[in-house]
N, C-alpha and C positions, 0 to 999 in steps of 0.2 A: 891578911889571912881571912877566910870566910868563917863567920861565927855562926855555925849551924844552929846552935841553941837560941841565939837571938832571933834567927830567921824563923824558927819554929814558933817562937812567941808571936812573931808578926803574921804568920800564917793563921794562927788561932784568932788573933784580933781582927784580921781582914775578913775571915770567914764569918765571924759573929756579925760583923757590919753588914756583910752581904745577906745573911739569913735574916736579920732584922728587917732590912729593907724589902726583901722578897715576901716576908710575912705579911707586909701591908698590900700585897696584890690579892687577886681572886683567881679562880680557876680559869675564867675567861681570859685574863691578862696574861696568864702563862702560855696560852696558845697563840698569842699575838706575835708578830715578827719581832726578832731582835734587830740589832744593827749588823749582824753577820748575814751576808746573803744566803738565802735559803734556809736559815735556821730560825725557828721560834724561840722564845725564852725558855721553853721546855727543852729544846735541844741544847741550849747553853748550860742549863742546870744539869741535864743528863751527862753531858760532856765532863763537867766539873766533878761529878760523883765518880764516874768511871776513870777519870784521870787520877783521882786520889788513889783508887785501887791499883791502877797501873804503876803508880810511883812506889807503892808497897812492893809489888813485884821487882822493880828495879832494885830497891834497897835489899831485897832478900835473894837477889841473884837469878831471878827469873826473867824471861822475856817480858818487856813492857806490855805488849799486847800480843795475843796469840797470832793475829795477823791484821793487816789494815782493814780487811773485810769484816772481821769480827768486831773491830773498834766501831766501824760505821754502823754495823747492825745493831750493836748494843745501844748506840745513841739513838737511832730511830726507834727501837723498841721502847726505850724509856722516855722519849720525849713528850708523848701525849698524857703522861700520868697526871694526876690531880696535885694540886699545890701541896697539900699536906704530905704527900708521898715523896714528892720532890724535895721538900725541905728535910724530911727525915733522912732521905737517902744522902744528900749532901752533908748533913751533920754526922751521920754514922760512918760514912766513908772517910770524912775528915779525921774522925776520932781514930779510926784504923790506921791512917796514915801518921798521925801524931804519935801513936803508940809505937808503930814500927820505927819511926825516926828517933824516938827517945831511947831506944835500946842501945846498950853498949856496943860499940862497933869501931872499926878502923875507918875513920871519916876521911883518911887520905887515899883510900882505895879508889880505883877507877871503876865506874859502873857504865852499863850500856843502856841507852835510852832508845826512842823510836828511830827507825831508819839508820841504825848503826852509829849514831851519834854517841860519843863517849863524853863523860865528864867526871869530876871528882865527886864523891859521895857528899861531901860537905856542901856542894852547891845544889843538891836536889831540894832542900827546903826552900832556897831561894826561888828556884824554878816554880815550885808550887805557889809561893807567894805571888809570883807574876801571873800565874794562871788565875788566881782568885781576883787579884786587883783589875786586870784588864778585861776579864769576863764580866766582872761587876759593871764596868763601863759598857761593855757590849749588850748588856740587858736593856739599856735605854730607860732606866727608871730613876734618873736624876743624879747618878754618880758619874762625874765627868773626870777627865784627865787632869783638869786643874785641881781636883779635890784630892788627888793622890799626895802622899807625903813627900817632902823634899828628898828624904833619904831614898825612898823607893824610886822615885823618878830618876835621880842621878844614877843609881845603881843599874836600873834597867836600861837607861841610854847606853851606859858603858858596857853592858852585856850585849846589847844588840850591835853597837859599834864593833865589838870584838867579833861577833858572828859574821859581819860583812867584811872584816879586815882580810885583805888579800883576795877577795872574790874577783875573779876574772871579768865579770860583767859589770862590776861597779867601779866607776872611774875614781881616781884619787880625790877624796872628799874631806873637806875640814868642816866640822859643824861647831857652831858657837852660840851661846846664849847671851854673849856680851861680857860674861865674866870668866868663863873658861872654855876650852876647845877640846875637841875630840877628833881623831883622824881614822878614817876607814877607807875601804876599797882598795884597788889595785896599788901595789908598790911599784910604780914605773916612773919614767920620766915625763909623763903626761901632765899638762897643766892642771893644778888642783882647783876643784870647785869649791866654793865656800857657801855653805848653807847656813843662814842665821835666823834666829827666832826664839820665842819662849821655849822653856823646857817642855812644857805641855805639847806644844806644836812639833817640836823635835821628836819627842817620844812618839806622838801620834803618827808621824810620818815613818819613823823607823819600824814601828809595830804594825804598819798597814791599817791604822785606824783613822788616819787623816790623809788627804791627798797631797798636802804640802803647799796648797795655795796660799797659806798664810805666812809661809816662809819667804825670806829674801834670798836670792840666789845671785852669785857673782862668779864669773869665769866660765860660764856655760850653762846649759839647761839643768834643771832639777834632775839629778840621776834617778833612773828607774831602778827600784830595788827588787830583788828576787822575792818570791813568797817565802814566808818563814815555814 
């Protein structure tokens, strides 16, 4: 069972690590390119702030974003801001999310996220934790996938494997780090492709942060994963 209270604590800790690291930058560094194509570090920080507010909407039964266009416009609007403004926005929006997520609620209820995706309310804090951890890596300021906790890495691999499970465009795939295995993709009689490597490399491939070149593949080519 998902422990949403534990995950909220992890969101708080991960956010503090990110804010402390970003505070070492300057205004010029915030305008430089992140690791996400077409996005500066300011875009990443603006997205993190607006995502926190969007998840408050989710928890309170409102649409996550007014529209895809509004989401993109808000990020573009906020991306050029000065470092101190970016830091304050991420800090304040995270506080709003933590407050909303700490309110008494039915955590077994189903909530709707972006694009009609549904999930249990209890898993929303983990989704926010993933946003903070992965986008910290995307900033390109020294925080790497290898620096993520073992708990987060294993849980996020499991989350993404579940997301691609049954996907018609992903062949039956077995992933392994040498100690445990996960299965994803189509559930058909096709031969299963085995993808092996470190947990950081497996997560990087599943999350679209690495091209999979560090992985060992047996039984066919490395599967092409649909965008998240």
